[in-house]
N, C-alpha and C positions, 0 to 999 in steps of 0.2 A: 632785161630784168632789173628791177630797182635794187638799191643797196639793202633795203629792208627785206625784200624777197630773197636775195642771195643769203642773207644772214639766217632767215627762217629755214632755208634749204640746208645750209651748213649745220644748223642746230639739229635738224632731223637726222643728218648723216652721223653726227656725233652721238646722238641718242641711240641710233641703231648699233653703232660700234660698241658703245658701253654695254648695251643689252647682251651682246654676244660674248662678253668677256667673263672670266672668273672674277671673284672679288678682288684678287690681286691685280689682274689686268685692268679692271675697272678703276681702281685707285690710281695706278701708275699712269694709265692713259688720261685720266681726268687731270692729273697733275701736269701732263704735257699740254693738254688743251688749254688749261687755265694759264699756264706760263706763256703760251703763244698769244693769247688775247691780252694778257697783262702787258706784255712787251709792246704789242701794237698800240695799246692805249697810252703807254708811257712815251713812245716815240711821237705820237700825235701831240700829247700835252706839252712835252718838252721841245717839240719842233726840231727833232734830231733824227738821224738815220740809225740803223742798227749798229753800225760800227761805233758811233759815239755813245749810244746807250750802253754798249759793252764796257765802256770806261767807268760807268757807274754801277752797272749790274751785269755781271757775266752771265752767260747762258747757264742755266742750272741753279742759279741763286734766287729762286723764286721768293723766299722769305725776305730777302733784301729788296727785291722789286716791290713787294707788298708794302714795305715801309716807305719806299720812295713814292708809291702811288698815294699813300696816306698824306705824306708831307706836301705833295703838289695838288692835293684837293680832289683826287679822283675817287677816293673811297672814304667812308666814314670810319670812326673808331670801332664801331661794332663790326662793320665789314672787314676791317683789318684783323680783328680777333678771329672772325670766321675763316678768312683766308688762311691765317696762320694755323688754325686747327686743321683745315683740309690739307695743308702742307705736312703737318705732323702725321696725319693718317697716311698720306701718300708715302712718306718716308718710312713709316713702320713696315708697310708692305714692300717697298723697294729695297730696303736695307736688311730685310730678314728673309732672304730667298729660300732658305731651307726650313723655315718654320711655317707650318700650316696655319695660316691666318684667314679669318673671315670677318665680315663686318659685324657679326653678332658676338664676337669675342669681347669679353667684359671691358677691357681697357679701350678698345676701338669703339665699342658701342657707347661708352661714356663720352668719348670725344665727339662722336656724331650727335649725341643728345645735347651737347653744349653749343652746337651750331645754331644760332638764332633762327636761321631760315628753315632748319629741319623740323621745327615745331609745327609747321603747316601740314605735315603728313600725319594722317590719322593712323592708328594701329591697324595692322592687318592680322590675319589669322596666323601667318607664318612669321615669327619674330625675325628670322634671318632675312627674309624678303623686306620686312619693315625697315631694318637698318640699311639695307642696300638702297631702298627707295629714298630714305631720308638723305643718305649720302649723295645720291645722284640729283635729288631735288636741290640740295644745298649748292652743289656744283653748278647746276643750271641757273639758279637764281643769281649767284655771284658772277657767272659768265655774262648773263644778260645785263646786270647792273654795271659792270665795267664797260661793256660796249655802249650802253646808254650814256654813261659818264663821259666817255671819249667823244661821243657825238655831240653832247650838250656843252662841252667846255671848249674854250678857245685855247690855242697854244699859248704858253706863257711868253710874255714879251721879254726880250733881252735888254739889259740896261745899256 
């Protein structure tokens, strides 16, 4: 199986996992998936292993990893904003365990609407499902873009 075929298969598994989750589970799991692929892209671009990456970006510090990805040319300024918005959404769900939150809650829906990639999703009849779809679509697009950036960029050369 080629690398691209493996990635398509993995993306399908991720999609199935997100589909079976509550909104909270979807947001938190998405954050984990995005962090994993971001760390993989950073290791490739920087030409370092996980231990050395941890010196710059500890596990769980996804916002810091997003900044580093921007500074080393893996993502654009718009993608940086979108990544940080997804991190904010993930953190709202993860750090409010006793609060009943859903993607269509006003503050979260506004964040989802601010994700540039989410504008590709047309309105559905159920607004709750629309925000969930927008969120998952935004996650999927950024996931694919960071993988492509990692494939298309060479590791940085050391001085």
